[in-house]
Each structure stands twice: as structure tokens, then as C-alpha cells.
N, C-alpha and C positions, 0 to 999 in steps of 0.2 A: 504493500500500500504506500509506503514511504517513497519507493522508486516511482510509482505511478504519479503521486502528487508532485514529486520533483519534476518529472517530465512534463506534466501539465503546466506547472509554473514556468518552466523554461520556454514552452511554446507560447504561453501568454506574454511573457516578457519579450520574446522575439517578435511577435506580431505588433506589440505596442511600440517597440523601438523602431521597427521597420516603417510603421505608419508615421512616426515622428520624423524620420529621416526623409521619407519619400512623398509625403502628402502634398508638398508645395508644387502646384502645376508649373510654375515658372522654372523651378529647379529641375523638374522632369524634362522640360523642353530643352534646357541646357545640356542635360545628360544625353538626350538623343543627338544633339548637335555634336557633342564630344565623341559619341560612338561613331558618327558618320565621318568625323575628321581623324579618327585614330589611325595610327600606324601599326597594323596587326602583325608586322614582322617582329615587333617587340613582344607580342603575346606568345609567338612561337619560341622566342628566346626565354620567356618566363617558363614555358612548359619544359624546355631543356634544363633550366636551372632547377626546377622542382624534381625532375628525374634524378638530378645529381644529389638532391637532398635524400631521396629515397635510397639511392645506391650507397651513400655514405652511412646512413643509419642502418641499412641491412648489413654492411660490412662490419660495423660496430657490434651488432648483435652476434654475427657469425664468430667474431673474435672472442667475445665473452662466452659463447657456448663452447668453443674449443678449449678454453681454460678449464671448463667443467668436464672435459673429456667427452663432450657430446659432438660427434663428428658427422653431422648431416651435410649433405652436398649443398653447394651454394644455391642451385636451383630450388632445392627443397626449403632451405632457409628463406630464400627470396619469396617463395610462395606463401609461407607462413607470415612473413613480414607484410606482404601486400594485403593479406586477409585482415591483419591487425590494422593497417592503415585505413582500409575500407570501412571497417566497423567503428573506428575512432571518429571518422568523419560523418558517418551516416546514422549513428546511434546517439541519442541524448546522453549527456553525462561525461562523455570523453574517455571512459574507461572500458567500454565494451570490447574494443579491439584488443586490449591487454588480456581480458578474460578469454577471448577466442584464441589468441596466440598462445597463452599459457596452457589452455586445455588441449589444443591440438599438439603442442610440443610434448605434453605429458604422454599422449598416445604414441608419439613417435619414439619416445625414449623410456620404455618400461625399465623400472629398476633405478632410474636416475631422477626421480621426482624432485629431490632437494636441489640438485644442480640446475635442473630445468627452470624451476620457479625462481630461484635466486638469480639466475641469469637475466630473467625478465625484470626483477626488482632492481638489480644493479645497472641494467641498461637505462632504466628511467633515471636513476641517481646520477650516472655519468652525464646524461643529457642535461639534467638540472644544474649540475656544477658548472658545466660549460656555459650555460645560459647566464648564470649568476656572474661569472667572470667577464663575459662579453658585455653584459649590462653594466657592471661596475666600471669598466673602462670607458664605455661610450657615455654614460651619464656623468662621470667625472669630467670628461673632456668638454661636454656641452651642457653642463648643469645650468649655468647662468642663462644660456640661450633657451633651454627647455622650460625654464620656470619664469620667463619674463611676463607671462600672462596669467591671470588668476585661474582660468579654466585649465590651462596646461599644467600649472603648478599643482593643482589638485590631483590631476592624473599621475604626475610624476611621484607625488607623495604616496598615492595609492600603490604604485609600482614598488616603491621602496619599502612600504609596510609589508607587502606580500613577500618580497624577497627576504626581508629581515626575518619573517616567520619561517621561510624555507631554510635560511642559514641557521636559525636557532634549532630547527629540527635536525639538521645535519650535524651541528656541533653536539647536540644531545646524544645523537646516535653514536658519534665518535667516542664520547665520554663513556657511554654505556658499554660500548665494545671494548675500549681500552682497559677499563677497570673491571670488566666481566660482571657488570651489574644487572644484566638483562633479567635474570630470573628473580632478582630481589625487588623488582618493580611490583607495586600492588596490581592485583588482577584487573582493577578498574582504572588503571592509569591510562589516560588518553593516548591512543596510538601505540599501546604496549606491543602488540603483535608485529606491527610494522617496524618498530625499533629493534625487536629481536631479529627480524628478517634481515634488516640492514646490518646489524652487528654480525650475523652469520656470514653475510655477503662480504663484509670487510675482511674477515679472517680468511675466507676462501681466495679473495683476489689480491690480498696484500703480498702473497708469495709470488704473484705473477705481475709485478709492477710494470714490466715492459709492455706486456699485452694491454694492460689497463691504460697506459699512456697512449698507445696507438688508438685504442677505443676513444679516449678523450679527444685526440686529434681529429678522429672521424666526426665526433660531435661538434667540434668547432666548425668543420667544413659544412656539416648539415645545417647548423644555425645560420652561418653567413650566406649559404646558398638560398635559404628561405628568405632572408632579407633581400638577396639579389633577385629572387622571384618577384617580390612586390615592387622592387625598383624598376625592373623591366616593364611591369604593367604601368607604373607611373610614367615612364618614358613613352609607352604606347599612346598615352593620352596627352603627351607633349607637356607634362608638368616639368617646370624648370626648378629642379631640386638638386642641391649638392649631395654627393654620395654620403659624406660623413653626417650631414644633417638628417638625411632620410634614415640612415642606419641608426642614429641616435633615437629616432622616434619609434623604430620597430620594436624594441623590447617592451615599450609601453603597450603597444597593440598586442603583441604576442602573449604577454603575461595576463593582461586584464581580459582579453577575449577568450583565454583558455579557462577562465573561471566558469563553473557550472551555473551561470546566470541565464544565458540564452542558449538556444539550440545551435551547437557548433560555433558559438560566437557571432552568429548572424545578427546584424543590427548593431551590436556593440562595436564590431570592427569598423563598420561604416561611420558610426558616430565619433569614434576616437580619431579616425583619419580626418573627418570633417573639422573637428576641433583643432587638431595639431597641425595638419598640413595647411589648412586655410589660415589659422592664426599665426603660425610661425614662418611659413614659407610662401604665403600669398597665393597658394593654389586655390582656384575657384572651388566653392563648396561642392558644386555638382560633380566636378572632376575628382575631388578628394573622395567623395562617396563611391564613385565608379571604381576608383583604384581598389577600395576595399572589396567591393562586390566581384569585380573581375578576378582579383587575386584568389578569392575563395573559389570561384568557378575553375580556375586553373588547378588548384589543389584537389578539387572534386574530380576533375578530369584525369589527373594523375593517380588518384586513389581508386577510381572506378574499376580498373582491371582486377583489383582485389576481389570484387564481387564475382567476376567470372571465374577467377581462380578457386574461390570457395565453392562455387557451384560444381566445378569439375574435380575438386579435391576429395580424395578418399584417404582418411587417416589409416595408418597401418593397423590391421586387425579389426577394423570397424566398417560396418556397412551402413550407409545412409548418414544423415546429419542429426545432431542432437540439439534440443532446445537450449537457448541461451540461459534460461533459468536453471536448467540442470547442469550446464557448464559452470555457472557461478557457484552452485552448491558444491560440486566436486572440487573445484579449485579452492574454495574457502575451507573445505574439510582438510585438504592436504596442507594448506598454509597453517591451519591450526595444529596439525600433527607435527609439522616442522618446528613450529614455535615451542611446542611442549618437549620436543626431543633435543633441541639445541642447548 
């Protein structure tokens, strides 16, 4: 029931924000004009940039799996990764893809449940650390510029609050791991199971720091290529934006639109670009909104093949597909078992 209510709330927020962004007929007319004048060669470049995102992220996951002695072929890993990408984009909440990926990986690796699940957890963690570092560098370089307006200052402060919470979580998990405090945490401690999972992942990957560094490098490439995807779309609509300025705005959009407030960040993304690109870079509001919407369509187009892969995909030793609710239950059960055994 909680998941249903959350999904309904996300859909309601999405509709409300989209109406807020698109209801002005004059703005819609300017959008059509921008679409007619666009240079769609840059959209093709955006598609290529996002395929690089997917390739770098898939390589990162493949490296982390090999550390766990899980030796799936690159095509098999890529298939699982694409399925995860598809469901992260097309399911409310942003975590459905991780559930799908974890469940199918478990079916591919019998007897290696712990390594399989911790590889998924650590994959997320490495990506988060890379984003925090990139954000720290860009916001430090352009903080004065980013916060010159009251609206943009509010968004930047929201970004910093979210990242501070993430850093606190990471530091807490390091302390818990380093001092072996995981099982001394109270049963009702918030995020106890996730902290124990991260602690176990640290111990497993600390011995393979070279592979972890390569995975971190792949994360940097993936994030910067994501920023490049959006920049190519901006150039398609002839937005005159300096690369460093656009990249400084991107962590704000990426972080806030990833919150489970609207469906896949739709509406929030457009509003953030409208505020920041128009206010800071002088990009017309209609064009700023289009940059958000077209970039999302590019991501959807690059993630859509995952749906075809899932339709054709047959997990080892299984016939047919399983309901997502059953996948959630099985993955949650295994995560609990890992937590109790670590």
C-alpha cells in the first residue's frame, strides 16, 4: 500500500509540475519554434554520449562482479545492465531496475548470492562517491556564480543538504566497518541493514583496490558523459552556454531530479533547467524547458533496448518471467540473510 501511495503521489506531482511548466501558450509556441530551428545532429551526438554512459557503467559493474569471482560474459552483463537501466527509467521510485538486476544476477550465479548482491550495492556506492567528488569540484569553482540569484541559491543549498546527508551516510558506514560495529547497532537503527551491507562490501573490495579505482574511473566517465549528453541537447537548441557553467548546473539537476518526488524526475528536471539556465545563462525559458525534456527522451531512447532484452531474456534454470513483487520479496529475504550472517 505504501508503494502504491508513493507512486500515486509521484504521478500527481509530475502532472502538477508539468502543467506548471507547460501551461503558458506563448511558451509552447516558442518551444515549437525552437524545435523547428534545432540542429538535430547534436541530438545524434547526445545519443552517442549516452551510449558511452551506459558502456562505462556496464564496465564498472563487470569489474566489480569479477572481484567477487563472478565471471559472466560481457554480453550477459550488458544484458542485465540494460534491463536495470530500462526499469530504472520506466518504473516509479528509481529502484526497480536494481531489484530486477539483483534478482536476475542471483539466478545467474547460484551459490554466490552474497557477492552478487554486494556487487550491486557497491556499484551504487562507487557511482555516488564519484558524483559527490565531481559536484564538490564544480560547485566550489562556480559557487558564487551559482548562488547569485535567490531561486538558484535555494536549489544549490538543497543540493548541498542532500549531498551532506549522503556523505554522512558514507562516513557512518566507514566508521561502522572500520570498528566492526555493525552488529552492535540497535535493531531499529535507521538504515541498519544497508550499513551492514556497505560494511561487508568495504571489506570485500578493500583487498582489490586497483579494480575499485578502475571502477571509480569508469564512474567519472559515466557522470561526465551524462553531463555531455545534456550539453549536446543544449547545443541542438542553439543555447549559448559555456561548458564549465553548464556542467556546474548539472549536479543540481541530476541530484534533485533523482529524488522520488516525481515520476523519473519528469517536470522537476524541466523546472530546474528553466530556473538555472534562464536565470544564470540567459537561455530563453522555452528552450531551457526543451533541453530538459529532450534530454530525458534521449535517455529513454537509450534505455528502451533494455525492455527488448528483458522480453527475450531467459535466466539460467528458469522458464518465463517473475512478478516484480516476488523479485522484491526474494531479494529482500536474501539481503536480510546476508545482514544476519555478516
